[in-house]
N, C-alpha and C positions, 0 to 999 in steps of 0.2 A: 687579695687572699686572706681570710680569717681564721683565725684561730684563739679557740676559748680554753681555759684550763680550768676546773673547779675540783675544789676537794669537798666531796659529796657528804663525807661521815657517815657511810651507811647507804648503798644504793637503792636497796628495798625500802627503807624508810624513807627516801626521798622522792621514790615514784610516787607514792600516795600523797607528796606536797606539791604537784604539779609539775615534776619534772619533765615530763613529756611536753607538755605546751612550751616550756622554756627553752628546751632545747631545740624545738621546732621555729620558736619566735627569734631566737639568736642565729639561727642559720648559718652555722660556720662550716668551713671546709674542712677543718680538724677540731674535734672536741675531746679534749683529753680529761680524763678523770682520776682522781687519787680516793685513798681510803673507800674504795667500794666495800670492805668487808664484805666478801662473798667467796664461797667455792663455785666450780664449774657446776652448771645445771640448775643452780638456784634460781634462776632469774632469765626470762628470756624475753630480752628488751632489743626490739630490732627497729631500726628505723630506713623507710625506702632511701636506697641511693646512698646507703653508708654500708661499709665495711667494718666491722669492729673487732679489735684484738686484746685480749684480757691475760694479765698476770697476777695469780692467784697465790695467796700467802700459804704457807704448809699449816700453819696454825688458825682454826676455823674463825669467821667473824673479826679478822685482823688484817688491816694493811689494804695491799691490792691496788692494781691500777688497771685502767682501761684507756683504749682510743677509738672513737669513731671518725673513720674517713671518707671524704667523698671520692678520693684519689687513691688508686691502687699503688702499692709501696713496691719497690723492687725487693726488699728484703725485710722482714721483723726479725727483732731478736729480744730477748725477754732476760732480765738481769744486765751484770755488768761482767760475766764470765769470772767471778772469783766466788769461790763455794759461800766462804765467809758470808756473802753478802746477798746471797741470791735466793734465800728460802723465805722472803718476807713479802715476795710479789710488789717491788718497789720501783721498778723501770722497766719502760717498755721503748724499744729504738724503733722507728720507722725509717729505711732510707728511701728517700725520695731522689728524684733525677738530679735536684740543684741542691739538696739541704739534707741533713740527719734532724728528724723531730724526736725528741725523748721527753717522755713525760716521766716524772719522779716524783718519790714520796720520800722525803730523807727521813732518816731517822729523827725520834726525839731524843733530848738528852736526858728527859725524864726527871721527874722529882728527886730532889738532892744530889742532880747531876751523874746517877749512878749510871748512865749509859755516854757519858761524856768523853770517856778514854775510845768507844767504840766508835761513837759520831766523828772522832778527828780522823780515824784509820779510814771509815766511811768518805770523809771529805777528801781526803788525799787520793784515795784509790778512784773516787768518782772522777774528780777533777782529771787526774790522769786519763781515764777512759774518754772524757769529754775531749782532750787536749789530742788523742789518738785519731777521734772521729774529725775533730778539725783541720787536720792534714789533708784529709781527702775532698772534705766539702764543707761547706759553713754548717753550723750547729744552731739549731733552736730548742733550748731547755724550757720547759714550763714544769710548773707543779708547786706544790705545798713544799718549800725548802726550808721549812722549819728556824727562819733566821730573820729576825729583824735587823738589818743592817746598819741604819744610822738612827741616832735618837730621833730624830724626824721621823721615823718609820713606827713609833708606837707611841700611845698616848701618854705614859709615864714611865720615862727612861730611868730617871732616878731611881725609883723604887724598885724598878725591875732589873738593874744590872745585877750580873752573874745569875740571874734566874734561867731555866730553860729556854733557848731561842734568844736569849740577849746577854750571852756570856762572853767577854773579850775573844776568847778561844772560836767560838763560831763565827763572831762576825769577822775575825783575822782571817779566817779561810774562804769567806764571801768576798772580801779585799782581795785575797790570792786569786781568786777566781777571774774578778773582773781585771785584775792585773796583767792575766795570762792571755788577755784578747779578746775579752766579752763584754757586754753591754748590758745593764740593768734597762729594758726598754721603758719601764715607766718612768725612770729617772733621765732618761735622756729626752723626753718631752717636756716633765716636769720636776726640774731637779730641786726647786726648794717649796713643793708644794706641801704642805701640812694638812693634818686631819683626814686623811684619805687612807683608809685600812681594809684588809681582805679578811681578816678573823677576829672574831670578839666573842669571848668567854659568855658560857650561857648563864652566867651567874651575875649578881648585881645589877641586872638590867644593862649589861653592858654594851649590848646594842643600841637599845634606845638611846643611850647616853654618848654613843659613838667613843666608848673606852675600848679601842682595838688594837691591833697589831697588824703591819703589813707584810705577811710571811710566804705570800703567793705570788710567783714571779712567771716573767718571760726575759730569759736571759738568752742572749743571742751572740753569737760571732760578731766583732767587732766591725768586721768588713759586709756585713749586712745592715748597718744601722741606717745607711743613707738610703736603704729600701722599707724603711719602718714607714707607715704612712699614719698609725696611731697607735696609742695603748691607752688602754681604758680599764677602770675597776667597777665591777657592776654592783655596788654597796645596797642597791635598792632591791636586788634578787634576795629572796629569801629560801627557806628550806633546809640550810643546813648552818654551820657556825662560821662557816667561810661563804665568801661570795666569789661569783665568776670572773676570772681577770682575761683579757682581750688583747691582741694586737690584729693589726691589719697591715701586711705586707705587700708591696709592689709586686707584680708578676714580671 
C-alpha cells in the first residue's frame, strides 16, 4: 500500500506544471496534499478510482489540505477539534479499518519567530490529538511538519539555528512526538543518510545546489514500523518548492 505526501505550494499553479501526469505516475493508494491555497469550487480536479477530501482555510489563497484515496474511509474529520487551530485548513484525518491517516500542514513560526508561541501551543495540542487516536488504532501522519529535526536534516544547520523550522523549541517538540511512540519513517531506513531534502528555497538557486531542508515526513506509530516496506523522497520531481515523499506499507 503506497502513500504519497506533497506540499504543492498552490494546487492551481502546479496543475499547469504536470501535476496530473505526476499523480498518475506515482499511482498511490493515498495521495495527501498540503498548502493547496484554494477555496471550494476553485478547481475541479478528479481522478478515476479516487475519492477526495478537502479542508480549506477561512483566509483565501492560504494553507489548505487534501487527500485523494482509492480506499473508502470509515470516517473523515477536519481539524483537531480545537477552535483556535481549526480555521486554517491544516489537518484532515481519515479513519480506515486498520489505521488513522492524517495529513497536516503545521504552522510556520514565521520571520522573527513571531508565531513561535502559537506553534508551541499547536505542537502540544496536536501531539495530544495524535496520542488519543493512537489509543484506538495505529496512526500514519504525513505532511509538511515545518521542522528539520536534526542537523543532518538541513544543509546549513549552524547558520540556521534558531531560524523558523530549526529552533531548539520546534526540534524538541518533534523529539517529544517520537518519544511518545512514533517513528520517523525515513530515518527508520536511513538513519545516517545526508544530503536528502524535501524543500528548497526559490532563492539563490538553492535546489540546483541542493541547499535544502527535510521538513516533509511520514511519522508512524512505532508498532507499524515493522510493516514499513520502504520510504523515499522524490527529489527529482519538480513543480513546487517541496518534493513528494513516500512510504510503502505491507498490507
